C-alpha positions as CSV (number, residue, x, y, z in Angstrom):
1,M,-125.5,97.6,61.7
2,P,-128.4,97.6,59.4
3,T,-129.4,94.3,57.6
4,M,-130.8,93.9,54.1
5,A,-134.3,93.8,55.6
6,T,-133.9,97.1,57.6
7,A,-131.6,99.0,55.2
8,T,-133.0,102.2,53.8
9,A,-131.6,104.6,51.2
10,P,-130.5,108.1,52.2
11,P,-132.9,111.0,51.4
12,N,-132.7,112.2,47.7
13,F,-130.5,109.2,46.8
14,D,-130.3,108.4,43.1
15,P,-129.0,104.9,42.5
16,F,-128.4,105.6,38.9
17,N,-126.0,108.4,39.7
18,Q,-124.2,106.8,42.7
19,N,-120.5,106.7,43.2
20,F,-118.5,103.6,44.0
21,T,-114.9,102.6,44.7
22,L,-112.6,100.6,42.4
23,I,-109.2,99.1,43.2
24,D,-106.6,99.7,40.6
25,G,-103.6,97.6,39.7
26,N,-101.4,99.2,42.4
27,G,-104.0,98.6,45.1
28,H,-105.1,102.2,45.3
29,E,-108.8,103.1,45.7
30,V,-110.3,105.0,42.7
31,L,-113.6,106.8,43.0
32,A,-115.9,106.0,40.0
33,S,-119.3,107.1,39.0
34,M,-122.3,105.4,37.3
35,T,-122.8,108.6,35.4
36,I,-119.4,108.2,33.6
37,I,-120.2,104.7,32.8
38,D,-123.6,105.7,31.3
39,Q,-122.0,108.5,29.3
40,A,-119.4,106.2,27.9
41,R,-122.1,103.6,27.0
42,V,-124.2,106.1,25.1
43,Y,-121.3,107.7,23.4
44,G,-119.9,104.4,22.2
45,M,-123.1,103.1,20.9
46,R,-124.0,106.4,19.1
47,T,-120.6,106.7,17.5
48,A,-120.6,103.0,16.4
49,I,-124.0,103.4,14.8
50,N,-123.0,106.6,13.2
51,H,-119.8,105.2,11.6
52,G,-121.6,102.0,10.8
53,T,-124.1,103.9,8.6
54,Q,-121.1,105.5,6.9
55,V,-119.6,102.1,6.1
56,G,-122.8,100.9,4.6
57,A,-123.6,104.1,2.6
58,S,-120.0,104.3,1.2
59,F,-119.8,100.7,0.3
60,I,-123.2,100.5,-1.5
61,L,-122.5,103.7,-3.4
62,L,-119.1,102.3,-4.4
63,L,-120.7,99.3,-5.9
64,V,-123.3,101.4,-7.7
65,L,-120.6,103.7,-9.1
66,L,-118.7,100.7,-10.4
67,L,-121.7,99.1,-12.0
68,L,-123.2,102.2,-13.6
69,T,-120.1,103.9,-14.8
70,R,-119.3,103.2,-18.5
71,R,-116.0,101.4,-19.0
72,E,-114.5,104.4,-21.0
73,K,-115.3,106.7,-18.1
74,R,-113.5,104.7,-15.5
75,R,-110.2,106.0,-16.7
76,S,-111.0,109.6,-15.9
77,W,-109.4,111.2,-12.9
78,I,-112.7,112.4,-11.4
79,F,-114.0,108.8,-11.4
80,I,-110.8,107.6,-9.8
81,M,-110.8,110.2,-7.1
82,N,-114.5,109.7,-6.3
83,A,-114.0,105.9,-6.1
84,L,-110.9,106.3,-4.0
85,C,-112.7,108.6,-1.6
86,L,-115.4,105.9,-1.1
87,V,-112.9,103.2,-0.6
88,I,-110.9,105.2,2.0
89,N,-114.0,106.4,3.8
90,T,-115.4,102.8,4.1
91,I,-112.1,101.5,5.6
92,D,-111.7,104.5,7.8
93,S,-115.3,104.2,9.3
94,L,-114.8,100.5,9.7
95,L,-111.6,101.0,11.8
96,T,-113.4,103.6,13.9
97,C,-116.1,100.9,14.7
98,V,-113.3,98.4,15.5
99,Y,-112.0,100.9,18.0
100,F,-114.9,100.3,20.3
101,T,-114.2,96.6,20.5
102,G,-110.6,97.1,21.7
103,N,-109.0,97.8,25.0
104,F,-109.1,101.6,24.6
105,F,-112.9,101.5,25.2
106,N,-112.6,99.1,28.2
107,I,-114.8,100.6,31.1
108,Y,-112.1,99.9,33.6
109,S,-109.5,101.7,31.5
110,I,-111.8,104.6,31.1
111,L,-112.6,105.0,34.8
112,T,-109.0,104.5,36.1
113,G,-106.9,105.6,33.2
114,D,-105.1,102.3,33.3
115,T,-103.5,101.7,29.9
116,S,-101.4,98.7,30.8
117,R,-103.4,96.3,28.6
118,D,-103.5,98.4,25.5
119,T,-101.9,96.4,22.8
120,A,-100.0,97.4,19.7
121,T,-103.1,96.3,17.6
122,D,-105.3,98.8,19.6
123,K,-102.8,101.6,18.9
124,G,-102.4,100.6,15.3
125,V,-106.1,100.6,14.5
126,S,-106.5,104.2,16.0
127,I,-103.4,105.5,14.2
128,A,-104.5,103.9,10.9
129,A,-108.0,105.6,11.3
130,N,-106.4,109.0,11.9
131,T,-104.0,108.7,9.0
132,L,-106.8,107.5,6.6
133,T,-108.9,110.5,7.6
134,L,-106.0,112.8,6.5
135,I,-105.7,110.9,3.1
136,L,-109.5,111.1,2.6
137,Y,-109.3,114.8,3.4
138,I,-106.7,115.4,0.7
139,C,-108.6,113.2,-1.9
140,I,-111.8,115.2,-1.3
141,M,-109.9,118.5,-1.8
142,I,-108.3,117.2,-5.0
143,S,-111.7,116.0,-6.3
144,L,-113.3,119.3,-5.5
145,S,-110.4,121.2,-7.2
146,M,-110.7,119.1,-10.4
147,Q,-114.4,119.8,-10.6
148,V,-113.9,123.5,-10.1
149,W,-111.2,123.5,-12.9
150,V,-113.6,121.7,-15.3
151,V,-116.4,124.3,-14.5
152,C,-114.1,127.3,-15.0
153,V,-112.4,126.0,-18.1
154,T,-114.3,128.5,-20.3
155,T,-113.6,131.5,-18.1
156,P,-110.8,133.9,-19.0
157,K,-107.4,132.7,-18.1
158,L,-106.7,135.4,-15.5
159,Q,-110.0,134.8,-13.8
160,R,-109.5,131.0,-13.8
161,I,-106.0,131.4,-12.3
162,L,-107.3,133.6,-9.6
163,I,-110.1,131.3,-8.7
164,M,-107.9,128.3,-8.6
165,S,-105.2,130.1,-6.6
166,V,-107.7,131.2,-3.9
167,T,-109.5,127.9,-3.6
168,T,-106.2,126.0,-3.5
169,F,-104.8,128.3,-0.9
170,I,-107.8,127.7,1.4
171,A,-107.6,124.0,0.8
172,M,-104.0,123.9,1.7
173,I,-104.6,125.7,5.0
174,A,-107.4,123.2,5.8
175,V,-105.1,120.3,4.9
176,G,-102.4,121.8,7.1
177,F,-104.6,121.9,10.1
178,R,-105.8,118.3,9.4
179,F,-102.2,117.2,9.1
180,A,-101.4,118.9,12.5
181,V,-104.4,117.2,14.1
182,T,-103.3,113.8,12.7
183,I,-99.7,114.2,14.0
184,I,-100.9,115.4,17.5
185,G,-103.5,112.6,17.6
186,N,-101.1,109.8,16.6
187,H,-98.6,111.1,19.2
188,T,-101.2,111.0,22.0
189,I,-102.1,107.4,21.0
190,V,-98.5,106.3,21.3
191,E,-97.9,108.2,24.5
192,S,-101.3,107.2,26.0
193,T,-102.3,110.8,26.6
194,T,-105.3,112.9,25.7
195,M,-106.2,115.8,23.3
196,E,-107.3,118.1,26.1
197,D,-104.5,120.5,25.6
198,H,-105.1,120.8,21.8
199,Q,-108.8,121.8,21.6
200,G,-107.9,125.0,19.8
201,V,-106.3,123.1,16.9
202,L,-109.2,120.7,16.7
203,R,-111.7,123.6,16.4
204,L,-109.7,125.4,13.7
205,N,-109.5,122.1,11.8
206,Y,-113.3,121.8,11.7
207,I,-113.7,125.5,10.8
208,F,-111.4,125.5,7.9
209,Q,-112.7,122.1,6.7
210,A,-116.1,123.7,6.4
211,I,-114.7,126.8,4.8
212,A,-112.7,124.9,2.2
213,I,-115.7,122.7,1.1
214,W,-118.0,125.7,1.0
215,A,-115.5,127.8,-1.1
216,Y,-115.2,125.1,-3.7
217,C,-118.9,124.4,-3.9
218,F,-119.6,128.2,-3.9
219,V,-117.5,128.7,-7.1
220,F,-119.0,126.0,-9.3
221,T,-122.5,126.6,-7.9
222,V,-122.3,130.3,-8.8
223,K,-120.7,129.5,-12.2
224,L,-123.4,126.9,-13.0
225,G,-126.2,129.1,-11.7
226,F,-125.1,131.9,-14.0
227,A,-125.0,129.5,-17.0
228,L,-128.4,128.1,-16.2
229,L,-129.9,131.6,-16.1
230,Q,-128.5,132.3,-19.5
231,R,-129.9,129.1,-20.9
232,H,-133.2,129.9,-19.3
233,R,-133.3,133.2,-21.2
234,L,-132.7,131.3,-24.4
235,G,-135.7,129.0,-23.6
236,M,-133.6,126.0,-22.6
237,T,-135.5,125.0,-19.5
238,Q,-135.0,121.2,-19.5
239,F,-133.8,119.4,-16.4
240,G,-130.4,118.0,-17.4
241,P,-126.9,117.4,-16.2
242,M,-126.1,121.0,-15.4
243,Q,-129.1,121.2,-13.0
244,V,-127.9,118.0,-11.3
245,I,-124.4,119.4,-10.7
246,F,-125.9,122.6,-9.5
247,I,-128.0,120.7,-6.9
248,M,-125.0,118.8,-5.7
249,G,-123.0,122.0,-5.3
250,A,-125.8,123.7,-3.3
251,Q,-126.1,120.6,-1.1
252,C,-122.3,120.5,-0.5
253,M,-122.4,124.2,0.5
254,I,-125.0,123.7,3.2
255,I,-125.2,120.2,4.6
256,P,-121.5,119.6,5.5
257,A,-121.5,123.1,7.1
258,I,-124.5,122.0,9.2
259,F,-122.6,118.7,10.4
260,T,-119.5,120.8,11.1
261,C,-121.5,123.0,13.4
262,L,-122.8,120.0,15.2
263,E,-119.2,119.1,16.0
264,F,-119.2,122.0,18.5
265,Q,-122.3,120.7,20.2
266,D,-121.7,118.6,23.3
267,T,-124.9,116.7,22.9
268,V,-124.1,115.2,19.4
269,P,-120.4,115.4,18.9
270,E,-120.3,112.2,16.9
271,L,-122.2,113.7,14.0
272,G,-119.3,115.9,13.0
273,S,-117.7,113.0,11.2
274,Q,-120.6,113.0,8.7
275,A,-119.3,116.1,7.0
276,L,-116.6,114.4,5.0
277,T,-118.9,111.4,4.4
278,V,-121.6,113.6,2.9
279,V,-119.2,115.1,0.4
280,C,-117.9,111.6,-0.4
281,L,-121.5,110.5,-1.2
282,F,-122.7,113.7,-3.1
283,L,-119.8,113.8,-5.6
284,P,-120.1,110.4,-7.2
285,L,-123.9,110.4,-6.7
286,S,-124.3,113.5,-8.7
287,A,-121.9,112.1,-11.3
288,I,-124.0,109.0,-11.7
289,W,-127.2,111.0,-11.9
290,A,-125.8,113.5,-14.5
291,G,-124.3,110.6,-16.5
292,V,-127.7,108.9,-16.8
293,I,-129.2,112.0,-18.4
294,A,-126.2,112.7,-20.6
295,N,-126.0,109.1,-21.9
296,D,-129.8,108.8,-22.3
297,P,-131.1,112.2,-23.6
298,G,-134.5,110.8,-24.2
299,I,-135.3,111.0,-20.5
300,A,-134.5,114.8,-20.3
301,S,-137.5,117.1,-20.5
302,N,-138.5,120.6,-19.6
303,G,-141.3,122.0,-17.5
304,A,-142.0,122.6,-13.8
305,D,-142.1,118.9,-13.0
306,A,-139.2,117.9,-15.2
307,H,-137.2,116.4,-12.3
308,Q,-140.3,114.2,-11.4
309,Q,-140.6,113.0,-15.0
310,L,-136.9,112.3,-15.0
311,L,-137.1,110.1,-11.9
312,K,-140.2,108.3,-13.1
313,G,-138.8,107.7,-16.6
314,Q,-135.6,106.3,-15.1
315,F,-136.9,104.1,-12.3
316,G,-140.6,103.8,-12.6
317,R,-140.9,102.6,-16.3
318,S,-139.0,100.9,-18.9
319,T,-136.6,102.8,-21.2
320,A,-139.0,102.6,-24.1
321,D,-141.8,104.1,-22.1
322,S,-139.6,106.8,-20.8
323,L,-138.5,107.9,-24.2
324,D,-142.0,107.9,-25.5
325,N,-143.7,109.7,-22.7
326,T,-141.1,112.4,-21.9
327,C,-140.5,113.2,-25.6
328,M,-144.2,113.4,-26.4
329,S,-144.8,115.8,-23.5
330,N,-142.4,118.6,-24.0
331,C,-139.7,118.4,-26.6
332,K,-140.2,121.9,-27.9
333,G,-137.4,124.4,-26.9
334,S,-135.2,121.6,-25.6
335,T,-131.7,121.3,-27.1
336,I,-131.2,117.7,-26.0
337,A,-134.7,116.5,-26.7
338,S,-134.8,118.2,-30.1
339,S,-131.8,116.2,-31.2
340,L,-133.9,113.1,-31.1
341,G,-135.2,114.0,-34.6
342,T,-131.9,113.1,-36.1
343,S,-131.3,109.9,-34.2
344,P,-131.9,106.7,-36.2
345,D,-132.4,104.8,-33.0
346,S,-135.1,106.9,-31.7
347,P,-138.8,105.9,-32.0
348,T,-139.7,109.6,-32.5
349,S,-137.1,110.3,-35.2
350,Y,-139.7,110.6,-37.9
351,K,-143.4,111.1,-37.4
352,H,-145.5,109.5,-40.1
353,G,-149.1,110.2,-41.0
354,S,-151.8,107.6,-40.9
355,V,-150.9,106.5,-44.4
356,D,-147.5,107.1,-45.8
357,D,-145.5,105.3,-48.7
358,G,-148.3,102.8,-49.1
359,R,-148.2,101.8,-45.4
360,I,-150.5,102.3,-42.5
361,Y,-148.5,103.0,-39.3
362,V,-150.0,101.8,-36.0
363,D,-148.7,103.2,-32.8
364,R,-145.3,104.2,-34.2
365,E,-143.8,100.7,-34.1
366,W,-145.6,98.4,-36.4
367,A,-146.5,99.1,-40.1
368,V,-148.9,97.2,-42.3
369,D,-147.8,97.1,-46.0
370,N,-150.8,97.6,-48.2
371,D,-149.3,95.8,-51.2
372,K,-147.8,92.8,-49.4
373,A,-150.4,92.8,-46.6
374,E,-147.9,91.7,-44.0
375,A,-146.5,93.2,-40.8
376,S,-143.0,94.4,-40.5
377,N,-141.2,96.0,-37.5
378,T,-140.2,99.4,-38.9
379,Y,-137.9,100.6,-36.3
380,G,-136.9,97.3,-34.6
381,K,-137.8,96.1,-31.2
382,V,-137.3,98.8,-28.5
């Protein structure tokens, strides 16, 4: 019998892919493999990291949404649905991360199929995560439907009814498949079985999920794109809220579809869950961005680099500098920027000459009265 000093490995032996024997609870031998352990390790870490990023992104954006949204806007249904989607997605992703700390992901249970130590808490976490995914799915479809309704409010009644009927029908089919997957998934958790016999329903669920999101985004992207072309013909080329919503719609048409396609790739199956998270993030993010422009028209401008000027004016300089530079650069032909001339709070509301009404104006803010020879702040401190 070979000793440790004389033992040699067989030819072409790979210790990282070797098989070994386990003894289950009934005393039976179970053949296991290092390959399965390594695959479970990689899958668990990648999925936990993936959902961890979703927890962080959703929670941070929820805080930003609550802080930057005006109080009167918080009562709107679109804000409520966007905030609700972020809350649900945060909890759902967190529960998915908790799954990997429970007995379901115990290596011995994975190798032998022994579920004797699965607790009610383990099953409850998985069932809650599946159910929250269904609720999140419904909330996203409602939010998209509301935004399509707002975009189509100016269309003829028959056309609006037709658009809403088609998109709602597609969404109901998608929700139906998601509901079926949730019921089947919860049943397999309770019965400690697998989803191997239901792969067809899973695939149809992902396909109709992508189709429903794409259909909604296609409607308001085309609608806004047509409106932007009409505004461009009229010389209204500024970068404003409509452009922001158009960008969001185009992103939601493409990026979730890409992540849905990744669900069918065996190499990166965990990335498929990002599809719903991307929509949850894009909807409130675009609302915040568009709201900034609508509430502060001074940062809107036109030109080829208008979006760069917008970002610089909002995040790179103070509000006063943003108003001054963007309006001085290109206010002609801009409907929003041209309204600054009638605003009493705008530093560009009235352009004085070097000498006007007995005063000498210096850099638009301070005036020297020739009669009294004293300085006064004409417009107030910006």
